[in-house]
C-alpha positions in Angstrom: 171.4 -134.1 43.3 172.6 -132.7 40.1 174.0 -135.5 38.1 175.7 -134.1 34.9 175.9 -136.4 32.4 178.5 -136.0 29.5 177.6 -137.3 25.9 180.5 -139.3 23.6 178.9 -137.1 20.5 180.4 -133.8 21.5 181.3 -131.6 24.3 177.5 -130.9 25.5 176.8 -131.9 28.8 173.2 -132.8 29.8 172.0 -132.3 33.5 170.2 -135.3 33.9 166.6 -134.7 33.8 166.8 -131.3 31.9 166.8 -130.3 28.3 169.9 -132.2 26.2 169.8 -130.4 23.0 171.6 -132.1 20.5 170.2 -129.4 17.9 174.2 -128.1 18.5 175.8 -131.4 17.3 175.5 -130.6 13.5 173.0 -129.3 10.7 171.2 -132.5 11.1 169.6 -131.5 14.0 168.3 -128.2 13.3 165.0 -129.8 12.2 164.7 -132.2 14.8 162.0 -130.3 17.2 159.7 -129.9 14.5 160.0 -133.1 12.5 156.9 -134.8 11.4 154.6 -132.2 13.0 152.5 -131.7 9.8 151.5 -135.1 9.4 147.8 -135.7 9.8 148.5 -139.0 12.3 150.6 -137.0 15.1 151.3 -140.0 16.8 153.5 -140.9 20.0 154.6 -144.6 20.3 154.1 -145.7 23.9 156.3 -148.8 24.9 156.8 -150.1 28.9 159.6 -152.7 29.5 161.5 -154.6 32.3 164.8 -155.8 30.4 166.2 -158.1 32.7 166.9 -160.9 30.4 169.2 -161.0 27.2 166.9 -161.9 24.7 164.3 -159.5 25.7 167.2 -156.9 25.2 168.5 -158.2 21.7 164.1 -157.8 20.8 164.0 -154.6 22.1 166.9 -152.9 20.1 165.2 -154.6 17.0 161.9 -153.2 17.8 163.5 -150.0 18.7 165.3 -149.6 15.4 161.8 -150.5 13.6 160.1 -147.6 15.6 162.4 -145.2 14.3 162.0 -146.0 10.8 158.2 -146.3 11.3 156.5 -142.9 8.8 154.5 -140.3 10.7 155.7 -140.9 14.6 156.6 -137.9 16.5 157.8 -139.0 19.6 158.9 -142.6 21.2 158.1 -142.7 24.9 159.9 -145.8 26.8 159.0 -146.5 30.6 162.0 -148.6 31.5 160.8 -150.5 35.0 163.8 -151.1 37.0 165.4 -152.7 34.4 169.2 -154.1 35.5 170.5 -154.4 32.0 172.9 -151.5 30.6 171.2 -151.1 27.4 170.7 -147.3 27.2 173.7 -146.1 26.0 173.3 -148.3 22.8 169.5 -147.4 22.4 171.0 -143.7 22.3 173.5 -144.6 19.4 170.5 -146.0 17.7 168.7 -142.7 18.1 171.6 -140.7 17.4 172.2 -142.1 13.9 168.6 -141.8 13.1 169.2 -138.1 12.5 166.0 -135.9 12.8 163.8 -139.1 13.1 161.2 -139.1 16.1 162.1 -137.5 19.5 162.6 -140.1 22.4 162.2 -139.5 26.0 163.1 -142.7 28.2 161.7 -143.0 31.6 163.9 -144.5 33.8 161.6 -146.0 37.0 164.2 -146.4 40.0 165.1 -149.4 41.6 162.4 -150.0 44.3 161.4 -153.5 46.2 157.9 -152.0 47.0 157.1 -151.0 43.4 156.4 -154.5 41.5 156.3 -155.0 37.9 152.9 -153.5 36.7 152.8 -152.8 32.9 149.4 -151.1 33.3 151.1 -148.3 35.7 153.9 -148.2 33.3 151.9 -147.2 30.4 150.1 -145.1 32.5 153.2 -143.1 33.3 154.2 -142.4 29.6 150.4 -141.6 29.0 151.0 -138.8 31.3 153.4 -136.9 28.9 151.9 -137.5 25.5 151.1 -134.4 23.8 150.1 -135.9 20.6 146.7 -136.5 19.3 147.1 -140.1 18.9 148.8 -143.2 20.8 149.9 -146.5 19.5 150.8 -148.5 22.4 153.4 -151.1 21.5 154.9 -154.2 23.8 158.9 -153.8 23.8 159.4 -156.9 21.5 156.8 -155.6 18.6 158.5 -154.9 15.4 156.9 -152.5 12.6 156.9 -152.0 8.9 157.6 -148.2 8.0 154.3 -148.4 6.4 152.6 -149.7 9.2 150.5 -146.2 10.5 150.0 -145.1 6.9 148.3 -148.2 6.1 146.4 -148.3 9.5 144.6 -144.3 9.6 142.5 -144.2 12.4 138.5 -143.1 11.6 136.8 -140.8 13.4 135.2 -142.4 16.9 136.9 -145.5 16.6 140.2 -146.9 17.9 142.3 -150.0 16.6 143.7 -153.1 17.9 144.2 -156.9 17.0 141.7 -159.6 18.1 143.7 -162.6 19.2 141.1 -164.9 17.0 142.7 -163.3 13.9 146.2 -163.9 15.1 148.2 -167.2 14.8 151.1 -168.7 16.7 153.5 -166.3 18.5 151.6 -163.1 16.7 149.0 -163.9 19.4 150.7 -161.8 21.5 150.3 -158.8 19.6 146.5 -158.4 21.1 147.8 -155.9 23.6 149.0 -153.2 20.7 146.6 -150.6 20.2 146.1 -147.2 18.4 143.7 -144.7 20.2 143.4 -140.8 20.7 145.4 -139.7 23.6 142.3 -137.4 25.2 139.5 -140.6 25.3 142.5 -142.3 27.0 142.8 -139.8 29.3 139.1 -139.8 30.3 139.1 -143.2 31.3 142.3 -143.0 33.0 144.3 -145.3 30.8 144.7 -149.0 32.2 143.4 -150.3 35.6 146.3 -150.2 37.8 145.2 -152.7 39.8 146.4 -155.7 37.4 149.7 -157.1 38.7 149.3 -160.7 36.7 149.4 -160.3 32.9 146.1 -160.8 31.2 142.8 -159.4 30.7 144.0 -155.7 31.0 143.8 -155.1 27.4 140.3 -156.5 27.0 139.1 -154.2 29.8 140.6 -151.2 28.6 139.2 -152.1 25.2 135.8 -152.3 26.5 136.2 -149.0 28.6 137.5 -147.3 25.4 134.5 -148.4 23.3 131.9 -147.5 25.8 133.6 -143.9 26.3 133.5 -143.5 22.7 129.5 -144.7 22.5 128.8 -142.1 25.0 130.4 -139.3 23.4 128.9 -139.6 20.3 125.2 -140.1 22.0 126.0 -137.0 23.7 126.4 -135.5 20.2 123.3 -136.9 18.7 125.3 -139.6 16.7 124.4 -143.0 18.7 127.0 -145.9 17.7 127.2 -149.4 17.7 130.1 -151.0 20.1 130.8 -153.3 17.4 131.6 -149.7 15.0 134.0 -148.5 17.3 136.4 -151.1 17.0 138.4 -151.8 13.9 141.4 -154.1 13.3 144.8 -153.5 12.4 145.6 -154.3 9.0 148.5 -156.7 9.5 149.4 -157.4 5.9 150.4 -155.0 3.3 147.6 -153.9 0.7 150.4 -153.7 -2.2 152.2 -156.9 -1.0 150.6 -159.7 0.3 153.7 -161.2 1.5 154.9 -158.1 3.1 153.5 -158.5 7.3 153.4 -154.8 8.9 153.8 -155.8 12.3 155.2 -158.8 14.2 156.1 -159.7 17.5 159.4 -161.1 18.3 159.6 -164.3 20.1 160.9 -164.9 23.6 161.7 -166.7 26.5 158.6 -167.3 28.6 158.9 -165.4 32.2 157.5 -166.3 35.1 155.0 -163.5 35.5 151.7 -165.4 35.2 149.3 -165.8 33.2 146.4 -164.1 34.6 143.2 -164.0 32.2 140.9 -165.9 34.5 141.8 -164.9 37.7 142.1 -160.9 36.8 138.4 -161.4 35.0 136.7 -162.9 38.1 138.5 -160.3 40.5 137.4 -157.5 38.5 133.9 -158.1 38.7 134.0 -157.8 42.6 136.1 -154.7 42.8 134.8 -151.1 41.9 135.3 -149.7 38.0 138.7 -148.3 37.5 138.0 -144.5 37.2 139.3 -141.2 38.0 138.5 -140.9 41.7 140.2 -144.2 42.6 143.8 -143.4 43.8 146.5 -143.9 41.0 150.1 -144.4 40.5 152.4 -141.7 42.2 155.7 -141.1 40.7 158.1 -138.0 40.7 160.3 -137.5 37.6 162.7 -135.3 37.1 161.8 -132.2 34.8 161.1 -132.5 31.1 161.1 -129.9 28.6 159.0 -130.0 25.5 161.8 -130.8 23.3 163.9 -133.0 25.9 165.6 -135.9 24.5 167.3 -138.4 26.4 166.9 -140.6 29.6 165.3 -139.3 33.1 164.9 -140.8 36.4 161.3 -141.4 38.0 160.7 -142.8 41.2 157.5 -144.7 42.3 155.9 -143.2 45.2 152.8 -145.3 45.5 150.9 -148.2 43.6 147.4 -149.0 44.0 146.7 -152.5 45.8 146.6 -155.0 43.1 143.5 -157.1 42.8 144.8 -160.0 44.7 145.0 -158.0 47.9 141.5 -156.2 46.8 139.9 -159.3 46.8 141.2 -161.1 50.2 143.5 -163.8 50.8 140.6 -166.3 50.8 138.5 -165.3 47.7 142.1 -164.9 46.0 142.8 -168.6 46.9 139.2 -169.7 45.7 139.4 -167.5 42.2 142.9 -169.2 41.7 141.7 -172.6 42.2 138.5 -172.2 39.9 141.0 -170.7 37.2 142.5 -174.2 37.5 146.3 -172.3 38.7 148.8 -175.0 40.3 149.1 -174.6 44.0 152.7 -173.4 43.9 151.2 -170.4 41.6 148.1 -169.8 44.1 150.7 -169.6 47.1 152.9 -166.9 44.9 149.9 -164.9 44.1 147.8 -164.9 47.0 150.2 -164.8 50.0 150.9 -161.5 51.1 151.0 -159.4 54.6 148.6 -157.0 55.8 
């Protein structure tokens, strides 16, 4: 169905999923499409969210505002997984007032009880439309200093993240943030979409990233040691030791489950994630290269989660060995089919 959305900023009407070119609103938008294209970083921010709690919504608004102010970002891509909070009009307001700052694409995953929350699949959906050389993957409660990217240049044949061993307190949750080359992420098929519990998905991705970079350089006659491929983010400004460049905003815990131990064990029992495994199928309304705003996507298929792949009996055994309480074991290992 063709849905026409009228913006409050002018008499411009936008067909949902088609180009909504706000360059016509005023002179401030004339340079929107070529903003920051001369930067040597050429970065897209990709973040995925499920915004069903008020504190998460407040955190996301704060985080998003900081992304708009971050230098050298060309585009922000947000994948909104079935959120039930009417946040997006406020987000578009923020982007509008930012003038010629990064282009914005919001992919809203339509409500579907069959499509359980998968942060891995959500990121991969965002990855599929990235056109910049580099990707900065953030969580929706990650706040940045404007100079974060300028103090975290990416060297050739490396990627950047933050080891949780180098973090304290609430910032330990930053270990899922990374900066990497888009082409390498595509070669390893992004995150393993069979992760449905939180934990170990980022560790698995970093391992596969390092192996791919090492193999590429071996083929080019420049063998690398794995330890030289990974670089920690600079998290404190080099010019002001009291200025943090990145932080995680605190929020209430949610009951999505910490699956570090379970996922690590289950991963050993299944085929390694690769391009031949059937990935998430989704349909989004058409996007043009310079599209600005919100479009809707339908999830048609998600790969089976680890709990189903290993079978109910093995699932319960692993969960018990990982010390999960009986109520959690029943929740994650009870399924039909």
